[in-house]
C-alpha positions in Angstrom: -19.8 -61.5 -13.1 -22.1 -59.0 -12.6 -22.6 -58.1 -16.2 -23.9 -61.6 -17.3 -26.5 -61.2 -14.7 -24.5 -63.1 -11.6 -23.9 -62.2 -8.2 -21.0 -59.5 -7.7 -17.6 -61.1 -7.4 -16.5 -60.5 -3.6 -12.7 -59.3 -3.3 -10.7 -60.6 -0.3 -10.7 -58.5 2.5 -10.1 -58.6 6.2 -12.9 -59.3 8.3 -13.5 -58.7 12.4 -14.9 -61.8 14.2 -17.8 -59.3 15.0 -18.2 -59.2 11.2 -18.3 -62.7 10.9 -20.7 -63.7 13.2 -23.2 -61.0 11.6 -22.6 -63.0 8.4 -21.8 -66.5 9.1 -24.4 -67.4 6.2 -25.5 -66.3 3.3 -29.4 -64.9 2.7 -30.2 -67.9 0.6 -32.6 -70.5 0.8 -29.9 -73.2 1.8 -28.6 -70.8 4.0 -25.1 -71.8 2.8 -21.4 -70.7 4.5 -20.5 -67.0 3.1 -17.0 -66.9 4.7 -13.7 -68.8 3.8 -10.2 -68.6 4.3 -7.6 -69.2 2.0 -5.0 -72.3 2.5 -1.5 -70.4 2.9 1.1 -71.3 0.8 4.8 -73.1 1.9 6.4 -71.1 4.7 9.5 -69.7 3.5 11.9 -70.2 6.3 15.6 -70.4 6.2 18.0 -73.5 6.3 19.0 -75.2 9.8 21.5 -77.0 11.1 20.1 -80.1 12.6 21.5 -82.5 14.5 19.4 -85.7 13.1 19.2 -85.5 9.6 15.4 -84.6 8.9 14.2 -88.0 6.5 16.0 -89.7 9.7 14.0 -88.1 12.3 10.8 -88.4 10.2 11.6 -92.1 9.9 12.0 -92.7 13.9 9.3 -90.9 14.7 7.1 -93.0 12.2 8.0 -96.8 13.4 11.6 -96.0 14.8 13.1 -98.6 11.9 14.2 -98.5 8.8 13.7 -102.1 7.5 13.1 -101.3 3.8 16.5 -101.3 1.8 15.3 -98.0 -0.1 14.6 -96.3 3.1 17.4 -97.6 4.5 19.5 -95.7 1.5 17.5 -92.5 2.4 18.9 -92.8 5.7 22.5 -93.3 4.8 22.4 -90.7 2.4 21.4 -88.1 4.9 24.7 -89.1 7.3 23.4 -87.9 10.4 21.8 -91.2 12.7 19.4 -91.1 14.9 21.4 -92.2 18.0 20.2 -92.2 21.3 22.5 -88.9 22.5 20.8 -86.7 19.6 17.3 -87.9 20.3 17.6 -87.3 23.8 19.3 -83.7 23.0 16.1 -83.5 21.0 13.7 -84.4 24.0 11.7 -86.9 21.5 12.7 -90.3 23.4 10.1 -90.2 26.1 7.8 -88.1 24.1 7.6 -88.5 20.5 7.0 -85.0 19.0 8.4 -83.0 16.3 11.0 -80.5 18.0 10.1 -76.9 17.2 13.4 -76.5 15.2 12.5 -79.1 12.3 8.7 -77.3 12.2 10.9 -73.9 11.6 13.5 -75.5 9.0 13.3 -74.6 5.2 10.7 -75.8 3.1 13.1 -78.8 1.7 13.7 -80.0 5.2 10.2 -80.2 6.1 9.3 -82.0 3.5 12.1 -84.6 3.7 10.8 -85.0 7.4 7.3 -85.2 6.2 8.6 -87.4 3.6 10.2 -90.1 6.5 7.0 -90.1 8.4 4.8 -90.7 5.0 7.3 -93.9 4.3 6.9 -95.7 7.7 3.2 -94.7 8.5 1.5 -92.8 5.5 -0.7 -94.5 3.4 -2.9 -94.0 0.3 -6.8 -94.1 -0.4 -8.5 -95.0 -2.9 -9.3 -91.9 -3.8 -5.9 -90.6 -3.9 -6.2 -88.6 -0.6 -3.0 -89.0 1.7 -3.2 -90.2 5.2 -1.0 -90.5 8.3 -1.9 -92.7 11.5 -0.5 -92.6 14.6 -2.0 -93.3 18.4 0.0 -90.1 20.0 -1.8 -87.1 20.0 1.3 -84.9 20.2 2.4 -86.2 17.4 -0.8 -86.0 15.5 -0.8 -82.2 16.5 2.8 -81.8 15.0 2.3 -83.5 12.1 -0.8 -81.3 11.1 1.2 -78.3 11.8 4.1 -79.5 9.8 1.5 -80.4 7.0 -0.4 -76.9 7.7 3.3 -75.3 6.9 3.7 -77.0 3.8 0.1 -75.0 2.5 -1.7 -78.2 2.6 -5.6 -78.4 4.2 -5.3 -81.1 6.6 -7.8 -82.5 8.9 -7.8 -85.3 11.7 -10.4 -87.7 12.5 -10.1 -90.2 15.5 -11.1 -93.9 16.1 -10.8 -96.1 20.0 -8.3 -98.7 19.3 -7.1 -101.6 21.8 -3.7 -99.7 23.0 -1.5 -100.7 26.2 -2.3 -97.2 28.2 -5.6 -94.9 28.0 -3.4 -92.5 26.3 -2.5 -95.1 23.4 -5.9 -96.3 22.8 -6.9 -93.4 20.8 -5.7 -93.6 16.8 -5.5 -89.8 15.0 -5.7 -90.3 11.4 -4.4 -87.2 9.2 -6.4 -86.7 5.8 -5.0 -84.4 3.3 -5.0 -83.9 -0.8 -1.9 -82.7 -3.0 -0.6 -83.7 -6.3 3.0 -83.2 -5.1 5.5 -85.9 -3.8 5.3 -86.3 -0.7 6.8 -90.2 -0.7 10.4 -91.2 -1.5 9.5 -95.1 -1.3 8.8 -95.4 -5.4 5.9 -98.2 -4.4 4.1 -95.3 -2.1 5.1 -92.7 -4.8 3.7 -94.3 -7.7 0.8 -95.3 -6.2 -0.1 -91.9 -5.0 0.4 -90.7 -8.7 -1.5 -93.4 -9.9 -4.8 -93.0 -7.9 -4.5 -89.3 -7.5 -4.4 -88.3 -11.4 -7.8 -91.1 -11.6 -10.0 -88.9 -9.6 -10.8 -85.2 -9.9 -8.9 -82.9 -7.0 -9.6 -79.3 -6.5 -8.2 -77.2 -3.7 -10.7 -76.0 -1.4 -11.2 -73.5 0.8 -11.7 -73.5 4.6 -15.1 -72.2 5.4 -16.0 -70.6 8.6 -18.8 -72.7 10.2 -19.2 -71.0 13.4 -18.2 -68.0 15.6 -19.6 -67.9 19.0 -18.3 -66.1 22.4 -16.2 -67.7 25.0 -15.6 -66.4 28.5 -13.3 -63.6 28.8 -9.8 -64.5 28.9 -6.5 -62.3 28.6 -5.2 -61.8 25.3 -2.5 -60.4 23.5 -1.4 -58.0 20.7 1.2 -59.0 18.1 3.5 -57.3 15.9 4.6 -58.7 12.3 6.7 -56.8 9.9 4.6 -57.4 7.1 3.3 -54.6 4.2 -0.1 -56.6 4.5 -0.6 -56.0 8.1 -1.2 -60.2 8.3 0.2 -63.1 10.1 -0.4 -66.6 10.3 -2.8 -68.0 13.4 -2.4 -71.1 15.3 -0.8 -74.5 14.3 -3.6 -74.3 11.0 -2.3 -71.4 9.8 -4.8 -68.8 9.2 -4.1 -65.1 8.1 -5.1 -63.1 10.7 -4.6 -58.8 11.6 -2.5 -57.4 13.9 -1.6 -54.4 16.1 1.7 -52.4 15.9 3.9 -50.3 18.0 6.8 -47.5 17.9 9.7 -46.2 18.4 9.6 -43.5 20.7 13.0 -43.5 22.0 15.1 -43.1 18.5 12.0 -40.3 17.5 12.6 -38.1 20.8 16.6 -38.5 20.4 16.6 -37.6 17.0 13.8 -35.5 16.0 12.8 -33.7 19.1 16.2 -33.1 20.0 18.8 -33.2 17.1 21.0 -36.3 18.8 22.4 -38.6 16.6 20.6 -42.0 17.3 21.1 -45.6 15.3 18.7 -48.3 15.3 20.0 -51.6 14.4 16.7 -53.8 13.5 16.8 -57.4 13.4 13.0 -57.6 12.7 11.6 -54.4 10.9 12.8 -53.5 7.6 13.9 -50.0 7.2 10.9 -49.0 5.0 8.5 -50.1 7.9 10.5 -48.2 10.6 10.5 -44.7 8.5 6.6 -45.4 8.0 5.8 -45.6 11.8 8.6 -42.6 12.2 6.1 -40.4 9.7 3.0 -41.7 11.3 4.0 -41.1 14.9 5.0 -37.5 14.3 2.7 -36.7 11.5 -0.4 -38.3 13.5 -1.9 -40.3 10.6 -3.3 -43.6 10.7 -0.9 -46.3 10.2 -3.4 -48.0 9.1 -4.4 -45.1 6.3 -1.0 -44.8 5.1 -0.6 -48.6 4.4 -3.9 -48.4 2.8 -3.6 -45.2 0.7 -6.7 -43.9 2.5 -4.9 -40.6 3.2 -7.1 -37.5 3.6 -5.8 -34.0 2.2 -4.9 -32.9 5.7 -3.2 -36.0 6.4 -1.0 -35.4 3.1 -0.4 -31.8 4.7 0.6 -33.1 8.1 2.9 -35.5 6.5 4.7 -32.8 4.0 5.2 -30.5 6.7 7.0 -33.1 8.8 8.7 -34.9 6.3 11.6 -32.8 5.9 12.3 -32.5 9.7 12.3 -36.4 9.6 14.2 -36.4 6.8 17.0 -34.2 8.4 16.9 -35.8 11.9 20.4 -37.5 12.7 18.8 -40.7 12.5 20.6 -44.0 11.4 18.8 -47.4 10.3 20.5 -50.2 9.7 18.1 -53.5 8.7 21.4 -55.8 7.5 20.1 -59.3 8.0 21.8 -61.6 10.6 23.9 -58.9 12.0 26.3 -59.9 14.6 27.8 -57.9 17.8 30.8 -57.3 15.9 29.6 -55.6 13.0 26.9 -53.4 15.6 30.3 -52.7 17.7 32.4 -51.5 14.0 29.3 -49.3 12.9 28.7 -47.8 16.2 32.2 -46.8 16.7 32.2 -45.3 13.3 28.9 -43.0 13.9 30.6 -41.8 17.0 33.6 -40.8 15.8 32.0 -39.0 12.7 28.5 -38.3 13.7 28.7 -37.7 17.7 26.3 -40.9 18.5 23.8 -40.4 21.7 22.0 -43.7 21.6 21.8 -47.4 20.0 19.2 -49.3 20.1 18.8 -53.0 19.6 15.6 -54.6 18.0 15.6 -57.3 19.4 18.0 -59.0 21.6 16.4 -62.5 20.4 17.0 -62.3 17.3 20.9 -62.1 17.5 23.3 -64.8 16.4 27.2 -65.1 17.1 27.3 -66.5 14.0 29.6 -69.4 15.7 29.0 -72.9 18.0 27.6 -72.4 21.1 27.2 -74.8 24.5 23.7 -73.3 24.8 21.0 -70.4 23.6 20.9 -69.1 27.5 25.0 -69.1 27.2 25.0 -67.2 24.0 22.1 -64.4 25.1 24.3 -64.1 28.2 27.4 -63.1 26.3 25.3 -61.0 23.6 24.3 -59.3 27.3 27.9 -59.0 28.5 29.1 -57.7 25.1 26.5 -54.9 24.7 27.4 -53.8 28.5 30.8 -53.5 27.2 30.0 -51.5 23.9 27.9 -49.0 25.8 30.8 -48.3 27.9 33.1 -48.1 25.3 31.8 -46.0 23.1 29.8 -43.8 26.3 26.6 -44.2 24.8 23.3 -45.3 26.2 22.5 -48.7 24.8 18.6 -49.9 24.3 18.6 -53.5 23.7 14.9 -54.9 23.2 13.8 -58.1 24.7 11.0 -60.6 24.5 9.2 -61.7 27.6 8.3 -65.4 28.2 4.7 -66.4 29.5 5.0 -65.4 32.9 2.9 -62.5 32.9 0.0 -64.3 31.5 0.1 -67.3 34.5 0.0 -64.1 37.0 -3.2 -62.7 38.2 -2.3 -59.2 37.6 -0.3 -59.8 34.2 2.0 -57.5 35.4 5.9 -58.7 34.0 8.6 -58.8 36.4 12.1 -58.9 35.9 12.0 -63.4 35.5 9.8 -62.8 32.6 13.0 -61.9 30.6 13.6 -65.0 28.2 16.5 -67.0 28.9 16.2 -66.6 32.3 15.7 -69.5 35.3 14.9 -69.2 38.6 15.7 -71.0 41.9 13.8 -71.2 45.7 14.8 -68.7 48.3 16.5 -71.7 50.2 19.0 -72.4 47.9 22.3 -72.2 49.4 24.9 -70.4 47.3 28.9 -71.1 48.2 30.8 -68.2 49.4 34.3 -67.8 48.2 35.3 -65.3 50.4 34.0 -67.3 53.6 33.9 -70.7 52.3 30.5 -70.7 53.8 27.3 -70.8 52.3 24.3 -68.1 52.1 20.9 -68.8 50.3 19.3 -66.4 48.4 16.6 -65.3 50.7 19.4 -64.3 53.1 21.0 -62.3 50.5 17.5 -60.6 49.5 17.1 -60.0 53.2 20.8 -58.3 53.9 20.4 -56.6 50.8 24.5 -57.4 50.5 25.9 -56.9 47.1 29.6 -57.9 45.8 29.5 -61.3 47.3 32.0 -63.4 46.2 31.5 -67.3 44.8 32.6 -70.0 43.8 31.9 -70.4 39.7 33.7 -72.4 37.1 35.4 -71.3 34.3 35.8 -72.0 31.1 37.9 -74.7 31.7 35.8 -76.0 34.6 38.1 -74.8 37.4 36.9 -73.3 40.2 37.2 -69.7 40.4 36.0 -66.8 42.6 33.5 -64.4 40.9 31.5 -61.1 42.2 27.7 -61.8 42.2 26.2 -58.4 41.1 22.6 -58.9 42.1 19.8 -61.2 43.9 16.7 -60.6 43.2 13.0 -62.1 42.9 11.3 -63.7 40.2 7.7 -64.0 41.0 5.7 -67.4 41.4 6.7 -70.3 39.2 6.4 -74.0 39.2 9.1 -75.8 41.2 11.0 -79.2 40.6 13.2 -81.2 42.8 16.1 -82.1 40.9 17.8 -85.0 43.1 21.4 -86.5 42.4 22.6 -89.9 43.3 25.2 -88.6 45.4 21.4 -87.2 47.3 22.5 -83.4 46.2 19.3 -81.6 45.6 18.5 -78.5 44.2 14.6 -76.7 43.5 14.6 -74.6 40.4 11.9 -73.7 37.8 11.9 -75.6 34.7 13.9 -73.2 32.8 17.1 -73.2 34.5 20.2 -74.2 33.1 22.8 -76.8 34.4 25.8 -77.6 33.2 26.2 -80.8 31.4 28.8 -82.8 29.2 26.8 -81.0 26.3 26.7 -77.4 27.7 24.0 -75.9 29.4 20.6 -77.2 29.3 17.3 -76.4 31.1 15.9 -78.7 33.9 12.7 -79.3 31.2 15.1 -80.8 29.0 16.7 -83.1 31.7 16.0 -86.7 32.6 17.0 -89.1 35.2 20.4 -91.0 34.0 21.7 -87.6 32.8 24.8 -86.3 34.4 25.5 -82.7 35.8 28.8 -80.8 36.7 29.0 -80.5 40.8 32.3 -79.3 42.5 35.2 -82.6 42.7 36.9 -80.4 45.4 36.5 -76.8 46.8 39.6 -74.1 47.3 40.5 -72.8 50.8 38.4 -69.4 51.0 39.9 -66.3 49.6 39.5 -65.0 52.8 40.5 -67.8 55.6 40.1 -67.0 59.3 41.9 -69.7 62.1 40.3 -70.2 65.0 41.1 -71.5 68.7 42.1 -74.7 68.0 40.6 -75.5 71.6 37.2 -73.9 70.4 37.5 -75.9 67.3 37.3 -79.0 69.4 34.7 -77.9 71.9 32.5 -77.4 68.8 32.9 -80.4 66.8 32.0 -82.6 69.7 28.8 -80.3 70.6 27.8 -80.8 67.8 28.3 -84.8 67.5 27.2 -85.2 71.1 26.5 -82.4 73.2 23.2 -80.8 74.1 22.5 -77.4 74.6 18.6 -77.1 74.7 17.5 -74.1 76.0 16.5 -74.2 80.0 18.9 -77.4 80.5 22.6 -77.6 81.5 25.2 -77.5 79.0 26.2 -81.6 78.9 28.3 -83.6 76.7 28.0 -87.7 76.6 30.6 -90.0 75.0 31.8 -93.7 75.7 35.7 -92.7 74.1 37.8 -91.7 77.3 39.8 -89.9 74.8 36.9 -87.7 73.9 35.9 -87.2 77.3 39.7 -86.0 77.9 39.8 -83.7 74.4 35.9 -81.6 75.6 37.7 -81.1 79.2 40.4 -80.3 78.1 38.6 -77.4 75.8 36.4 -76.6 78.4 39.4 -74.6 80.6 40.0 -72.2 77.3 36.4 -71.1 78.9 37.1 -71.1 82.3 35.1 -74.0 82.8 35.8 -77.2 84.7 34.0 -80.2 83.5 32.2 -82.5 85.9 32.2 -85.7 85.6 29.1 -88.3 86.0 29.4 -91.7 85.2 26.3 -94.0 84.8 27.6 -97.8 84.4 24.0 -99.2 83.5 24.5 -96.8 80.3 27.9 -97.5 79.6 28.4 -94.0 79.1 30.0 -91.2 80.8 28.1 -87.4 81.0 30.3 -84.2 81.4 28.4 -81.0 82.7 29.9 -77.8 81.7 28.7 -75.5 84.4 30.0 -71.8 84.2 32.8 -70.7 86.4 30.6 -68.0 87.8 27.1 -67.6 89.2 24.6 -66.8 86.3 22.7 -63.6 87.8 22.7 -59.9 86.3 22.4 -60.9 82.8 25.6 -63.4 82.8 25.5 -66.1 80.7 27.3 -69.3 80.7 30.5 -68.7 78.2 30.1 -71.7 75.8 26.5 -71.2 76.1 26.8 -67.0 74.8 29.4 -68.6 72.3 27.2 -71.3 70.8 24.4 -68.3 70.3 26.7 -66.1 68.6 27.2 -69.2 66.4 23.2 -69.8 65.9 23.5 -73.2 67.6 22.7 -72.6 70.9 18.6 -74.0 71.6 19.1 -76.4 68.5 18.0 -80.1 68.6 19.5 -82.8 66.9 17.6 -82.5 63.9 18.5 -79.0 63.9 22.3 -79.2 63.9 24.3 -77.6 61.8 27.9 -76.5 60.9 28.0 -73.1 61.5 29.7 -70.4 59.4 33.2 -69.9 60.9 34.0 -73.3 60.4 33.9 -73.1 56.7 36.6 -69.6 56.5 39.1 -72.0 58.5 42.2 -72.9 56.6 42.6 -76.3 55.6 44.3 -78.0 58.5 41.6 -76.8 60.7 38.7 -77.8 59.0 40.7 -81.3 59.0 41.1 -80.7 62.6 37.1 -79.9 62.9 36.4 -83.3 60.9 38.7 -85.7 63.2 36.9 -84.3 66.1 33.3 -84.6 64.8 33.9 -88.0 63.0 35.1 -89.4 66.9 31.3 -88.6 68.0 28.8 -89.9 65.3 30.8 -91.0 62.5 32.2 -94.4 61.8 35.6 -96.0 59.9 35.9 -100.0 60.2 36.5 -102.4 57.5 34.3 -105.2 56.1 35.9 -108.5 55.3 32.8 -109.8 54.1 32.7 -107.6 51.3 36.7 -107.1 51.4 35.9 -103.1 51.6 36.5 -99.8 53.8 33.1 -98.2 55.6 33.3 -94.9 56.2 30.3 -92.8 57.1 28.6 -90.1 59.5 25.3 -90.5 60.8 23.1 -87.7 61.6 19.2 -86.9 62.1 19.9 -83.4 60.9 20.1 -83.4 56.9 21.5 -80.1 56.6 24.8 -81.1 59.3 25.7 -83.7 56.7 25.0 -81.5 53.8 27.3 -78.9 55.4 29.8 -82.0 56.4 30.0 -83.2 52.4 30.7 -79.7 51.6 33.5 -79.3 54.0 35.1 -83.2 52.9 35.2 -81.3 49.2 38.4 -79.1 50.3 39.9 -82.1 50.5 38.7 -83.5 47.2 36.7 -86.4 49.1 33.5 -87.3 47.2 30.6 -88.8 49.3 27.4 -90.2 49.2 24.3 -89.4 51.2 21.4 -92.0 52.3 18.4 -91.8 53.9 17.7 -93.9 56.5 14.2 -95.2 57.8 13.4 -96.9 61.0 9.3 -96.8 62.0 8.9 -95.1 65.2 11.7 -92.6 64.9 12.9 -89.4 63.1 14.7 -90.2 59.2 18.3 -90.7 59.7 21.3 -89.7 57.1 24.3 -91.4 56.4 27.0 -89.7 54.4 29.5 -92.5 53.1 32.7 -92.1 51.7 32.8 -94.4 49.3 35.6 -95.7 46.6 38.9 -96.8 48.2 41.1 -93.7 46.4 38.5 -90.8 48.5 38.9 -93.6 51.4 42.7 -93.5 51.2 42.8 -89.3 50.8 40.1 -89.4 54.3 42.2 -91.2 56.3 45.8 -89.6 55.2 45.0 -86.1 55.2 41.7 -86.0 57.7 41.7 -89.0 60.2 39.5 -88.9 63.3 40.3 -88.3 67.0 40.1 -91.3 69.9 39.4 -94.7 69.6 38.1 -94.4 65.9 41.2 -93.1 64.9 42.7 -96.9 65.6 40.3 -98.1 63.3 41.2 -95.4 60.9 45.0 -96.5 60.9 43.8 -100.0 60.5 41.7 -99.1 57.4 44.8 -97.3 56.0 47.1 -99.8 55.9 44.6 -102.5 54.2 43.8 -99.8 52.2 47.6 -99.4 50.8 47.0 -102.9 49.4 43.9 -102.4 47.4 43.8 -100.9 43.6 41.8 -98.1 43.2 38.6 -98.2 41.3 38.3 -95.7 38.6 34.8 -95.9 37.6 33.8 -93.4 40.5 35.2 -90.3 39.1 34.2 -90.5 35.5 33.7 -88.4 32.7 30.2 -89.2 30.5 30.6 -91.3 28.0 29.5 -88.9 25.0 33.1 -87.7 25.0 33.8 -90.9 23.5 32.2 -89.2 20.5 34.8 -86.1 20.6 37.4 -88.8 20.8 36.6 -90.9 17.6 36.1 -87.5 15.8 40.1 -86.9 16.4 40.8 -90.4 15.8 39.6 -89.9 12.3 42.1 -87.3 11.3 45.2 -89.2 11.7 43.2 -92.0 10.5 44.6 -94.4 13.7 42.9 -97.3 14.4 40.8 -98.1 17.2 43.3 -100.9 17.8 46.3 -98.7 17.4 44.4 -95.9 19.6 44.0 -98.9 22.5 47.7 -99.7 21.9 49.3 -96.6 22.2 47.4 -95.8 25.5 48.4 -98.8 27.3 45.3 -100.4 27.0 44.1 -103.9 26.2 42.1 -103.9 22.7 38.7 -104.6 23.3 36.5 -103.5 20.5 33.6 -101.4 20.3 32.9 -102.3 24.2 35.4 -99.3 24.6 32.9 -96.7 23.9 29.9 -98.2 25.6 31.0 -96.9 29.2 32.3 -93.7 30.8 36.3 -93.3 30.9 37.8 -92.8 34.2 40.0 -89.1 34.5 43.2 -91.2 34.4 41.9 -93.0 30.7 40.9 -89.7 29.4 44.2 -88.4 30.5 46.1 -90.9 28.5 44.0 -90.5 25.8 44.5 -86.8 25.9 48.4 -87.3 25.8 48.2 -90.0 23.0 45.9 -87.5 20.5 47.6 -84.0 21.9 44.2 -82.6 22.5 43.6 -79.9 24.8 39.9 -80.3 25.3 40.3 -83.9 26.6 42.9 -82.6 28.7 40.5 -80.2 30.4 37.7 -82.8 31.2 40.4 -84.8 32.9 42.1 -82.8 35.0 39.3 -80.0 36.1 37.1 -79.3 39.1 34.0 -81.4 38.2 32.5 -84.3 39.7 29.7 -85.5 36.8 27.1 -86.4 39.1 23.7 -88.3 38.3 20.4 -87.5 38.0 18.5 -89.9 40.0 14.8 -88.2 40.1 13.1 -85.1 38.9 9.6 -84.3 40.6 7.4 -81.3 40.7 6.3 -79.2 44.2 4.1 -77.3 42.9 4.3 -73.4 42.9 6.5 -71.4 44.9 8.3 -67.6 45.2 11.4 -67.8 43.0 14.6 -65.6 42.6 18.1 -65.5 40.8 21.2 -63.8 40.9 23.8 -62.9 38.7 27.1 -63.2 38.5 29.2 -61.4 35.4 31.9 -62.9 33.4 31.3 -66.8 34.3 27.5 -66.6 34.4 27.2 -69.3 36.7 27.7 -70.3 40.6 27.5 -73.3 42.9 24.1 -73.8 43.8 23.0 -76.4 46.9 26.2 -77.9 45.2 25.7 -78.2 42.2 26.6 -75.8 39.1 23.8 -73.6 37.7 23.5 -70.7 35.3 22.9 -67.1 36.2 19.9 -64.5 34.9 21.0 -62.5 31.8 18.9 -59.6 32.2 21.1 -58.0 35.2 24.2 -56.8 33.4 22.0 -53.7 32.5 21.8 -50.8 34.5 18.4 -50.4 33.4 15.3 -52.5 32.8 12.5 -50.9 32.1 9.0 -53.5 31.3 5.9 -52.3 29.1 2.8 -53.2 30.7 -0.3 -52.5 29.0 -3.6 -53.2 30.8 -6.1 -53.4 28.2 -3.5 -55.5 26.1 -5.1 -58.4 28.3 -8.9 -57.5 29.3 -10.4 -55.0 26.4 -12.9 -53.4 29.1 -10.1 -52.6 31.8 -10.5 -49.2 32.8 -7.4 -48.0 32.1 -7.8 -48.9 28.9 -5.5 -46.5 26.8 -2.8 -46.2 28.9 0.6 -48.1 30.0 3.0 -49.0 32.4 6.8 -48.5 31.9 7.5 -50.3 34.5 11.3 -49.1 35.9 12.4 -52.7 37.2 15.9 -52.2 37.9 18.0 -49.0 37.8 21.3 -49.3 39.3 22.2 -45.9 40.1 18.5 -44.9 41.3 15.4 -45.7 42.6 12.9 -47.9 40.8 9.4 -46.4 40.0 6.5 -46.8 37.5 5.4 -44.2 34.8 2.1 -44.3 33.3 2.1 -43.1 29.7 -0.9 -42.9 27.2 -0.4 -45.6 24.4 -1.8 -44.2 20.7 -0.9 -47.1 18.7 -2.9 -46.3 15.5 -0.2 -43.4 15.6 2.7 -45.8 16.5 3.4 -43.7 19.9 3.2 -43.5 23.3 2.9 -39.8 24.6 2.7 -38.5 28.0 -0.9 -38.4 30.0 -2.8 -35.2 29.3 -2.4 -33.1 32.9 -5.5 -30.9 33.7 
């Protein structure tokens, strides 16, 4: 161009935002725009295993139907339909969007997704442009990202329309141009080809139209493994420059100390790693090495250090899709042949097990445990690099915490964990305050049986948004959006759950591992005082009842304390009160023995709405728990037969929410399920009724627990009536998703549904069978017919599938978590919850660079290595200097 007198051709180059701002427009009369960015090519990504065919999902996201016969044929070809269960798993039922897995699928899968969208809601303009219109802003943004990821320049316009709601009253129209086939429907595809050919189209670059300052905000540096030092930023896929970080552990081990180390890199290639090592050791700018701008001095320093690096006992493995089994085998071989001293895995989130797992959280938890076992087996430190979530960005100081490790959820301090040793519940806050370790908790094993497992750690996780998860049984737990709970499809984050989903909760709780019996008289006294007793401070101890058998039981139990009960009859109130005075004068610090005992239990001074079941009751053997419940139900419990409804009524009433929760946990010792209901009355404190529902559970209650006193007569009469009633099997059911597994098993022996129903001894009812959740007994019969161990496990396990009634945000709160190795779960507030993943590590080091968030930070150039966990020593923070242009960290200069 210069030879012909034209302006010189400007080659592509990296420009900073400051340079763009200074030369935004050309110095010409028309002041035309000076900088442009080429549209990227289609992203090259691996094939994904998608639960719904991409074309099918595109059709569903478009208009939700495939009435066109040609479209229906394409949907049928994919074979993976958009059924409700699959759509709920993807989280698109409530808010249509393109899940991340589909955005990061292979090019052919993304083109199929776009074809489904365009076949339903896509149009061709008269000039051959392509348009897609939708009233969902989120879906519009997702489709724009999809189009950009396929290498097309896309623009968006908006228009007001008449919608049912404000959020559906804006139409978003996406406009893009390409000669590629984006339709599958012949009529649309041919129309697009005809109109596109009739008009001249050329690929237009995207011009930079404005660069302006914005208020200061936290920023992060990004590192990618790319020889061009570029990555794509934002949903518009604009190429952007990056920064780097080094491999100092391996360098120090192998180059400085001549000890063998191994780096298993799932992110960078071995050539990239070697280049970084050369940059760090020879102190040559990494950018100069990549761009070929090295000076003679640089070459001299590299030659001097090259031999040391090449002779260092450092092994690098950049094999793609490494599994832990392969890493273990290679590490063992290096240990035997080269006396391996250090292993580095980069990084944890890129690892896959190569097999189907219930959830990513469970898979990463398994990685964490296997890495710990690998370190123990070969007696070598294993450094597993892990990404953090976005937690630090949401805090003022931006410092990372243990909870910021990915796949880690959190619970509030008041969350109560079910102990296996004592049978009692202990809160996370109490565990942190006491510093107690090695606590044995009840957990669910792989067969969903209640098993004792040791909790190795409880720790704070910062401040996060907390949600209340309320079940139809009345159980409640408060957790962050990323905390996983056990569903029929595996562990699922709270953010992905919705009302109607069913979670695993204990059906029965075994007797504690270390039961501690109590004097029966004290059990009787405690039950009656919690129910109808008064033991507030500066008031005499009293017990009131209308039942003579209850009064006699309390008077007899008082004698074990050396107390003679004093009876006061109140005819007007139709009630009798027993005063329980001390058998001696309360002088010289002496106290009423019952008051002192209640104080030891933490009950003395509690009013009605503050009462609870003390920890020693949970440690009782089953027969003494039954004794406690017999006498507690004799106070504020109710047992009756409802003749009109033809069913039994058993419930316990209290104004203390914690008390009824405690009683429901005690009932689980006998496999008795209960439901909690709030009772509101104007002018009074809210009450709580704990109902034992279902004739089967009521029958177990009256047979194994029973009721003392006059209510015991009613319990006996109820037992007789319940003996004549068939149990309702629809209370304790397995989620209907299990039928999908049954139908898969039926296909193998080619058994018809009619034959299957006959083999189970059931009446054939067509497709109606698959629409309802099966009872345990029906599923057990199905397991016997199909000879399937997994179905048998679901029919006989220790889990009750409770239904979610409500999920609501409670705002930000301090949150905590715990770690249970092996099973990786515990019972939290009566619901099975997953634990945190990072606590398998003996040591956790978090890296914090203040100037990564604020360029003008006074500590620019410094980095904190935060030793957040050290199993065998103290925690601390070590400050170092970062020299990222040399791809290294180094000690701070002293003096």
